[in-house]
C-alpha positions as CSV (number, residue, x, y, z in Angstrom):
1,X,0.0,0.0,0.0
2,X,1.3,3.5,-0.8
3,X,2.2,5.9,2.0
4,X,-0.8,8.0,2.7
5,X,-1.4,11.0,5.0
6,X,-4.1,13.2,6.2
7,X,-6.0,15.2,3.6
8,X,-6.6,18.9,3.5
9,X,-9.2,18.5,6.3
10,X,-9.8,15.8,8.8
11,X,-12.9,14.1,7.6
12,X,-14.8,11.6,9.8
13,X,-15.5,8.1,8.4
14,X,-19.2,8.0,7.7
15,X,-19.5,4.3,8.4
16,X,-17.8,4.6,11.8
17,X,-19.6,7.9,12.6
18,X,-23.0,6.1,12.2
19,X,-21.8,3.8,15.0
20,X,-20.8,6.8,17.2
21,X,-17.1,6.3,16.6
22,X,-15.0,9.4,15.7
23,X,-12.4,8.1,13.3
24,X,-10.4,10.3,11.0
25,X,-9.9,9.2,7.4
26,X,-6.7,9.2,5.5
27,X,-6.1,10.3,1.9
28,X,-4.5,8.2,-0.8
29,X,-2.9,10.6,-3.4
30,X,-2.4,7.9,-6.0
31,X,-6.1,6.8,-6.0
32,X,-7.5,10.3,-5.1
33,X,-9.8,8.9,-2.4
34,X,-10.2,8.8,1.3
35,X,-10.1,5.6,3.4
36,X,-10.7,4.4,6.9
37,X,-8.2,2.2,8.7
38,X,-10.8,0.7,11.0
39,X,-13.6,-0.3,8.8
40,X,-12.2,-0.4,5.2
41,X,-14.5,2.3,3.9
42,X,-13.2,4.2,0.9
43,X,-14.7,7.1,-1.1
44,X,-14.1,10.3,-2.9
45,X,-14.3,13.7,-1.1
46,X,-17.8,14.3,-2.4
47,X,-19.0,10.9,-1.3
48,X,-17.6,11.4,2.2
49,X,-19.1,14.8,2.6
50,X,-22.5,13.7,1.4
51,X,-22.7,10.7,3.7
52,X,-21.5,12.8,6.7
53,X,-24.3,15.3,6.0
54,X,-26.8,12.3,6.1
55,X,-25.4,11.3,9.5
56,X,-25.6,14.8,11.0
57,X,-29.4,14.7,11.2
58,X,-29.0,12.8,14.5
59,X,-27.4,15.7,16.2
60,X,-29.4,18.7,14.8
61,X,-31.1,19.4,18.1
62,X,-28.2,18.6,20.4
63,X,-27.8,22.2,21.5
64,X,-31.5,23.0,21.7
65,X,-33.1,23.1,25.2
66,X,-36.6,21.5,25.3
67,X,-38.7,22.9,28.1
68,X,-42.2,22.1,27.1
69,X,-43.4,18.6,26.3
70,X,-46.9,18.1,24.8
71,X,-47.7,14.5,25.3
72,X,-51.5,15.0,25.6
């Protein structure tokens, strides 16, 4: 395997992030894709960004305080 390093930004692996693991991905310059050492996920930058946006819906209300509950 070629020597790889971190990319321009530290992207989270979408597959690991869905399982609440915060794993950084590495960038392979020869193939032009990101990969995860833990789960063998590979993908382009666009693919990684799109899947990370899909996962972020879980945390959209994390900083919102809920004071009223209408269970009636």
